[in-house]
C-alpha positions as CSV (number, residue, x, y, z in Angstrom):
1,M,0.0,0.1,-0.3
2,S,1.3,3.8,-0.4
3,L,0.2,6.1,1.7
4,T,-0.2,10.2,1.0
5,L,1.3,12.7,3.0
6,F,0.1,15.8,2.2
7,S,2.8,18.6,2.3
8,T,4.0,21.9,1.6
9,D,7.3,23.5,2.2
10,G,8.3,25.1,5.3
11,C,5.3,23.3,7.7
12,H,7.2,22.8,10.6
13,L,4.3,19.9,11.2
14,C,4.6,18.4,7.8
15,E,7.9,17.6,9.7
16,Q,7.7,16.1,12.7
17,A,4.4,13.9,10.3
18,W,7.8,12.6,8.2
19,A,9.6,12.3,11.0
20,L,7.0,9.6,12.0
21,L,6.8,7.4,9.4
22,A,10.2,7.5,9.3
23,Q,9.9,5.8,13.4
24,T,7.1,3.4,11.0
25,G,9.5,2.7,8.8
26,L,6.4,3.7,6.0
27,Q,8.9,6.5,4.9
28,S,9.2,4.6,1.0
29,Q,5.8,4.0,1.0
30,T,5.0,7.1,1.4
31,Q,4.9,10.2,-1.4
32,I,4.7,13.3,-0.4
33,S,1.9,16.2,-2.0
34,D,3.0,19.7,-1.6
35,I,-0.4,21.3,-1.4
36,I,0.9,24.3,-3.8
37,D,1.2,22.6,-6.7
38,N,-2.8,21.5,-6.5
39,E,-5.3,23.9,-6.6
40,Q,-8.3,21.6,-5.1
41,W,-5.9,20.4,-2.0
42,L,-4.7,23.4,-2.0
43,A,-8.5,24.8,-0.8
44,A,-9.1,20.9,0.2
45,Y,-5.4,21.3,3.1
46,S,-4.1,24.3,3.8
47,V,-5.8,24.7,8.2
48,R,-5.3,20.9,7.9
49,I,-1.6,19.5,6.2
50,P,-0.1,17.2,7.3
51,V,-2.7,15.2,6.3
52,L,-1.6,11.0,5.4
53,R,-4.7,9.8,2.7
54,R,-4.3,5.8,2.1
55,P,-5.0,4.4,-1.7
56,D,-8.9,4.2,0.0
57,G,-9.2,7.8,-0.2
58,A,-9.0,7.9,4.2
59,E,-7.4,9.9,5.9
60,L,-5.8,10.5,8.8
61,D,-5.3,14.3,10.2
62,W,-3.2,16.2,12.4
63,P,-2.1,15.5,14.7
64,F,-1.4,11.5,15.0
65,S,1.5,9.7,16.5
66,A,3.2,6.8,15.5
67,A,1.2,4.2,16.8
68,D,-1.7,6.6,15.1
69,I,0.1,5.8,11.2
70,L,1.0,2.0,12.2
71,E,-2.9,1.2,12.6
72,F,-3.9,3.7,9.8
73,N,-2.4,2.2,7.8
74,R,-3.7,-1.5,8.4
75,V,-7.6,-0.6,7.7
76,I,-9.4,-1.1,5.3
């Protein structure tokens, strides 16, 4: 499964989320999508980032922990 982390440059919370993904070992299975690259993402996520999305469309909003990420990745 691949995850998407909605993020943007200079977002310290996004950096924390990326570090948590590294802790869980899921960083290599996660792509970062910069919300600035897409108007729809910017409208949807500008005040919510970081947001983690599964391929089925389910989303995990910040704040989340490493345990939350593992559980989110396990549930399908």
